[in-house]
ZAMARPA-755227 format. One record per atom (N, C-alpha, C, O): x, y, z. Coordinates in steps of 0.2 Angstrom, whole numbers, padded with zeros to 4 digits, always signed. Each point is the difference from the previous one (the first is absolute). Last residue first. Layout:
// ZAMARPA-755227
XYZ...
***
This chain:
// ZAMARPA-755227
-0618+0934-0549+0001+0004-0006+0002-0004-0006+0001+0003-0005-0006-0014+0025-0006+0004-0002+0002+0004-0006-0005+0001-0004+0023-0013+0014-0005-0005-0003-0006+0004-0003-0003-0002-0005+0018+0014+0018+0003-0001-0006-0005-0005-0004-0001+0001-0006-0004+0003+0028-0001+0006-0003+0002-0001-0008-0003+0002-0004+0009-0019+0020-0008+0000-0001-0002+0006-0005-0004+0000-0004+0026+0000+0012-0001-0006-0005-0007+0000-0002-0002-0002-0006+0008+0017+0024+0002+0002-0007-0001-0005-0005-0001+0002-0006-0005-0008+0028-0004+0005-0003+0002+0003-0007-0004+0000-0004+0018-0016+0016-0006-0003-0002-0005+0005-0003-0003-0001-0006+0023+0009+0015+0001-0003-0006-0006-0004-0003-0001+0000-0006-0001+0011+0027+0001+0005-0005+0001-0004-0007-0002+0002-0005+0001-0016+0024-0007+0003-0001+0001+0006-0006-0005+0000-0004+0025-0010+0013-0004-0005-0004-0007+0003-0002-0002-0001-0006+0016+0011+0023+0001+0003-0007-0003-0005-0005-0002+0002-0006-0008+0001+0031+0005-0004-0004+0001+0003-0007-0005+0002-0003-0011+0001+0024+0005+0005-0002+0006-0004-0003+0006+0001+0002-0026-0012+0004-0003+0006-0003+0006+0004-0002+0000+0004-0005+0005-0030+0007-0004+0004+0004-0001+0007-0004+0002+0001-0006+0011-0022+0000+0003+0006+0003-0004+0004+0004+0002+0005+0004-0007-0032-0010+0002+0006-0004+0003+0005+0005+0001-0001+0006-0010-0022-0002-0004+0006+0001+0002+0006-0004-0004+0004-0001+0016-0025+0000-0007-0001-0002-0004+0006+0001-0005+0001-0004+0028-0001+0010+0000-0003-0007-0008-0001-0003-0001+0001-0006+0005+0006+0029+0001+0005-0005+0000-0002-0007-0003+0003-0004+0003-0020+0021-0006+0004+0000+0000+0006-0005-0005+0001-0004+0025-0012+0007-0005-0005-0003-0006+0003-0001-0004+0000-0005+0020+0011+0018+0001+0001-0007-0005-0004-0004-0002+0002-0006+0002-0005+0029-0003+0007-0002+0001+0001-0007-0004+0003-0004+0013-0023+0012-0007+0000+0000-0003+0007-0002-0006+0000-0003+0030-0002+0005-0003-0005-0005-0007+0001+0000-0003+0000-0006+0013+0012+0023+0001+0003-0006-0003-0005-0006-0003+0003-0004+0003-0012+0026-0005+0006-0001+0001+0003-0007-0005+0002-0003+0021-0019+0008-0007-0003-0001-0005+0006-0001-0005-0001-0004+0027+0007+0009-0001-0003-0007-0007-0003-0001-0002+0001-0005+0008+0008+0026-0001+0005-0005-0001-0003-0007-0004+0003-0004+0008-0018+0022-0007+0003+0001-0001+0006-0006-0005+0000-0003+0024-0016+0010-0003+0000-0007-0006+0004+0000-0004+0000-0005+0020-0009+0023+0001+0007-0002-0003+0001-0007+0003+0005-0004-0004-0025+0018+0005+0000-0005+0001+0007-0003+0004+0000-0005-0020-0004+0022+0006-0002+0003+0006+0000-0006+0006+0000+0002-0029+0007-0006+0003+0004+0005+0006-0002+0003+0004+0004+0003-0014-0017-0020+0002+0006-0003+0003+0005+0006+0005+0003-0001-0006-0031+0001-0004+0006+0003+0003+0007-0003+0006+0001+0002+0004-0023-0006-0007+0000-0003-0003+0007+0001-0003+0003-0004+0031-0007+0003-0006-0002+0004-0007+0002-0004+0000+0004-0004+0022+0000-0005+0002+0001+0007-0006-0002+0004+0000+0002+0006-0001-0002-0030+0005-0005+0002+0002+0000+0008+0003-0004+0003-0018+0020-0014-0003-0006+0001+0005-0005+0002-0002-0005+0005+0009+0027-0012-0003+0000+0007-0003-0007+0001+0002-0003+0006+0010+0010-0027+0003+0003+0006-0003-0002+0007+0004+0001+0004-0013-0009-0026+0007-0001+0000+0004+0002+0006+0004-0003+0003-0028+0005-0005+0002-0007-0001+0007-0001+0000+0003-0005+0002-0012+0027-0002-0002-0004+0006+0003-0007+0000+0003-0002+0005+0000+0015-0024+0004+0003+0005-0001-0004+0007+0004-0002+0004-0018-0002-0023+0006-0003-0001+0005+0002+0006+0004-0004+0003-0024+0015-0003-0001-0007+0001+0006-0004+0000+0002-0004+0004-0002+0027-0010+0000-0001+0007-0002-0008+0002+0003-0002+0005-0003+0008-0028+0007+0001+0003+0000-0001+0007+0005-0003+0003-0025+0003-0014+0004-0006-0001+0007+0001+0003+0002-0005+0002-0016+0023-0001-0003-0005+0004+0004-0006-0001+0002-0004+0005+0003+0022-0018+0003+0001+0006-0003-0006+0005+0004-0002+0005-0012+0003-0027+0007-0002+0000+0003+0001+0007+0004-0005+0002-0026+0011-0005+0000-0007-0001+0007-0002+0001+0002-0005+0003-0006+0028-0002-0002-0004+0006+0001-0007-0001+0002-0003+0005+0001+0016-0024+0005+0001+0005-0001-0003+0006+0004-0004+0003-0021+0003-0019+0006-0004-0002+0006+0001+0005+0003-0005+0002-0023+0018+0002-0001-0007+0000+0006-0005-0002+0001-0005+0004+0000+0029-0006+0000-0002+0007-0001-0008+0001+0003-0003+0003+0003+0022-0020+0000-0007-0002+0000-0004+0007+0004-0005+0001-0003+0028+0006+0001-0001-0007+0002-0008-0001+0004-0002+0003-0007+0016+0018-0006-0003-0003+0000-0001-0007-0005+0000-0004+0022+0009+0020-0004+0005-0004-0006-0003-0003-0004+0003-0003+0017-0016+0017+0000+0006+0004-0005+0005-0005-0004+0003+0003+0011-0024-0012-0006+0000+0004-0001+0006+0004-0006+0002+0002+0025-0003-0016-0006-0001-0004-0006+0000+0005-0005+0003-0002+0026-0004+0012-0002+0007-0003-0006+0000-0004-0004+0004+0001+0011-0025+0008-0002+0005+0006-0001+0007-0003-0005+0003+0002+0013-0020-0017-0007-0001+0002-0002+0005+0006-0006+0002+0000+0028+0000-0006-0004+0001-0006-0007-0001+0001-0004+0004-0001+0020-0009+0018+0000+0008-0002-0005+0001-0006-0003+0005+0000+0006-0028+0007-0003+0004+0006+0000+0008-0002-0006+0003+0001+0018-0018-0015-0008-0002+0000-0003+0005+0004-0006+0002-0001+0029-0001+0003-0003+0003-0006-0007-0001-0001-0004+0004-0002+0014-0015+0020+0000+0008+0001-0002+0003-0006-0004+0005+0000+0007-0028-0001-0005+0001+0004-0001+0008+0001-0006+0003+0000+0025-0010-0011-0006-0001-0004-0006+0001+0004-0005+0004-0003+0024-0004+0015+0000+0006-0005-0006+0000-0005-0003+0005-0001+0007-0023+0016-0002+0006+0004+0000+0006-0005-0005+0004+0001+0013-0024-0010-0007-0001+0001-0003+0006+0004-0005+0002-0001+0029-0003-0003-0004+0002-0006-0007-0001+0002-0004+0004-0003+0019+0001+0024+0000-0005-0005-0005+0002-0006-0004+0004+0001+0017+0015+0013-0006-0004+0000+0001-0006-0005+0002+0001-0005+0019+0013+0016-0005+0000-0005-0005-0005+0001+0001-0006+0001+0002+0009+0019+0000+0003-0006+0007-0001-0004+0005-0001+0004-0022-0012+0016+0007+0002-0002-0001+0003-0007-0004-0002-0004-0014+0001+0025+0001-0002-0007+0007+0002-0002+0002+0006+0002-0014-0002+0020+0003-0006-0001+0002-0003-0007+0002-0005-0001-0019+0025+0003+0004-0002+0006+0002-0008-0001-0004-0004-0003+0001+0023-0016-0004-0005+0002+0004-0003+0006+0006-0002-0001-0001+0027-0004+0001-0006-0003-0005-0005+0003-0002+0001+0006-0006+0024-0007+0005-0004+0004+0002-0006-0004-0004-0002-0005-0013+0017-0003+0003+0004+0005+0006-0003+0004+0003+0003+0004+0001-0009-0023-0004+0006+0002-0007-0003+0003-0003-0003-0004+0021-0008-0010+0002+0000+0007-0003+0006+0004+0003+0003+0004-0006-0010-0028+0003+0006+0002+0003+0001+0007+0003+0005+0002-0015-0025-0012+0004+0003-0006+0004+0006+0002+0006+0001-0003-0020-0013+0020+0004-0005-0004+0005+0004-0005+0006-0002-0001-0021+0014+0013+0005-0003+0005+0004-0004-0004+0006+0000+0001-0024+0009-0012+0006+0005+0001+0005-0002+0005+0006+0001-0001-0026-0015-0003+0005+0001-0006+0005+0004+0001+0006-0001-0002-0022+0000+0019+0004-0006-0001+0005+0000-0006+0006-0003+0001-0021+0020+0001+0005+0001+0005+0004-0006+0001+0006+0000+0001-0025+0000-0016+0006+0004-0002+0006+0001+0005+0005+0000-0002-0026-0010+0009+0004-0005-0004+0006+0004-0004+0005-0003+0000-0020+0016+0013+0004-0004+0004+0004-0005-0004+0006-0002+0002-0020+0015-0014+0006+0004+0003+0004-0004+0005+0006+0001+0000-0026-0010-0009+0005+0000-0005+0006+0004+0002+0006-0001-0001-0024-0001+0015+0003-0006+0000+0006+0000-0006+0005-0003+0002-0019+0022+0001+0004-0001+0006+0004-0007+0000+0006+0000+0001-0021+0006-0019+0006+0005+0000+0004-0002+0006+0006+0000+0000-0026-0012-0003+0005-0002-0005+0006+0005+0001+0006-0003-0001-0024+0006+0015+0003-0006+0002+0006-0001-0005+0005-0002+0002-0019+0020-0007+0004+0001+0006+0004-0006+0002+0006+0000+0001-0022-0002-0018+0006+0004-0002+0004+0001+0006+0007+0000-0001-0027-0010+0007+0004-0005-0004+0007+0004-0003+0005-0003+0000-0021+0016+0010+0004-0003+0005+0004-0006-0003+0005-0001+0002-0020+0013-0016+0005+0004+0002+0005-0003+0005+0006+0001+0000-0025-0013-0008+0005+0001-0005+0006+0004+0002+0005-0001-0002-0024-0002+0016+0004-0006+0000+0005+0001-0005+0006-0003+0001-0021+0020+0001+0005+0000+0005+0004-0006+0000+0006+0000+0001-0023+0002-0017+0005+0006-0001+0006-0001+0006+0005+0001-0002-0024-0015+0003+0005-0002-0005+0005+0005-0001+0006-0002-0001-0019+0001+0024-0001+0002-0007+0005-0003-0004+0006+0000+0002-0009-0001+0023-0001-0006-0004-0001+0002-0008-0002-0005-0003+0004+0021+0021+0007-0003-0001-0001-0006-0004+0005-0003-0002-0025+0015+0006+0005+0004-0004+0006-0004-0001+0003+0001-0005
***
């Protein structure tokens, strides 16, 4: 029962939603200082951090709702790869020591979502169904 495609697709949706909401939390810390400021970060933020926050809030919101999931996840994955190599890798090779674990995990989960899609509970499915319906009419 737990190995059925229906459950796999539903759990994929849950993974997408939870990860996207966590990603949004990073965006709101950068852009709105909510739920708190980024520890150790001077405000106002440098331009690169503001751009990162905008990418995170847009792609995070799209992925939360499962809209343009593959594109949003691909862009977010790339942003996290860049963030890792700019902000974390210069401080050492090991992610656990250079504080880059979250960036690596976000990067690879988003890369997975770029290929797997949004799952059963994604707005992409509604858009796909309506476009298929239009083709039939």
